[in-house]
C-alpha positions, 0 to 999 in steps of 0.5 A, a space after each residue: 776674347 776672339 773678336 780681340 785675337 781677330 784683331 791683332 791679328 789682322 794688325 799684326 797682319 796688314 801690310 806695313 807702308 812708309 813716307 819714305 818709300 813714296 805715296 800710299 797709292 805707289 804702295 799699296 798698288 806695288 803691293 797689287 802688282 806683286 799680287 799679279 805678277 805671283 799669280 795669287 791675283 791671275 788673268 781674269 780674276 775677280 778683284 775684291 771689293 773696295 769694303 774688304 781691300 779697305 779691311 785688308 790694308 785699311 786706308 782711304 778709299 780714294 787711295 786704293 781708286 788711285 792704286 786701282 787707276 795706276 794698276 789701269 792705265 798700266 793694262 794691268 787690270 779693266 772695270 766694269 761700272 757694275 761689275 767689278 775690278 778685272 785682271 787683264 789677261 796676259 796681265 799674270 806673272 812675265 820671269 826674266 831667268 837668271 841665267 845660271 850658264 854662259 850659253 843662256 846667259 848669252 841667248 837670254 839677252 836676245 830681244 832686249 832693249 837698251 836706253 843708256 842714261 848717264 855716262 861717265 865723263 871720268 874714268 871710275 874703277 869699279 869694286 873688285 874682290 879677290 876673286 874678282 881678278 886683276 883690275 883693268 889700266 881705267 873702266 869706262 863707266 855707264 848707267 841704263 836701262 834694260 828691258 822686253 817691249 815696252 817694260 824697262 826690267 833691269 836698272 845696270 851700272 857697269 864698268 867696262 875695259 877702257 881700252 875695250 870700248 874705246 874699239 866700238 864706242 858706238 856698239 858699247 853704246 847701244 848693244 848689249 855688252 856682254 855679246 859684244 865682247 863675245 865678238 870682239 877679236 882678240 878678247 877671249 872670255 875666260 869665266 864670269 860670276 854671279 852673285 845675287 842678293 836681295 836689296 830695296 830698289 834706293 831712288 835711281 833706282 827706282 826711277 829708272 824700273 818705275 817702283 817706288 821707293 824701297 820696293 824689293 830688287 834683286 841685285 846680280 854683281 856680274 864679273 867678266 874676266 879675260 884669259 889673263 885673269 884681268 876683270 874686264 866688266 862689270 855690272 851690278 844689275 838692279 832687277 824688278 823684285 817681281 819679274 826677276 826668279 833664279 831657277 836653277 836644276 840641281 844635278 845628280 840624284 840622292 845616292 845610297 847612304 846619303 842623308 
């Protein structure tokens, strides 16, 4: 009786894999990667044996070996014959904090590289919510990959006021958008609004972030308004779900008589 309960519990807790989310070994590797990034498997820890992993994931050993080979090629683990598999030093949590103030946002972009992966030659307008402000007459659309070191952490779809883009196209093609806007004469940012939702990576985002299709991602919608109330920049930032966290300190304390 207890064996049946255990089996049912194990079946309910085992990961759900799907062909639409990429190859099976890549999905298993993604779970391993998330465990390392979250600190569940810390630097120096020995990973479970293949027997244990096979019992947990219910996949073939060749699939587990392929997943481990992938992580080893990324430098996240190392293996020694006769000793086992271990988490590499420095492979633990690496978080990109989602900033909640304007100054912190500008500062957080320092040291970040940007690479264009698509430019829309035809001007296109972003979707605007009522609170986003008035639309610019025309926008320049680009898609970029952002990263630090050798690792990409975000794919960004961006619409920039076409008149602003025309003033410094080379800078906007190679540098982070908001710091360039901040330094432009005659342009004053009045408001930066950010909205975070949780979603999954489509094929284009998955390719840019080098994660399986359907992997969890954080989707940050960022709108920059100038002092005339015009939306001069709209960016959709697709962050790796295993690399970004929202960390907010709430001001004030609990007063008397509150509940």
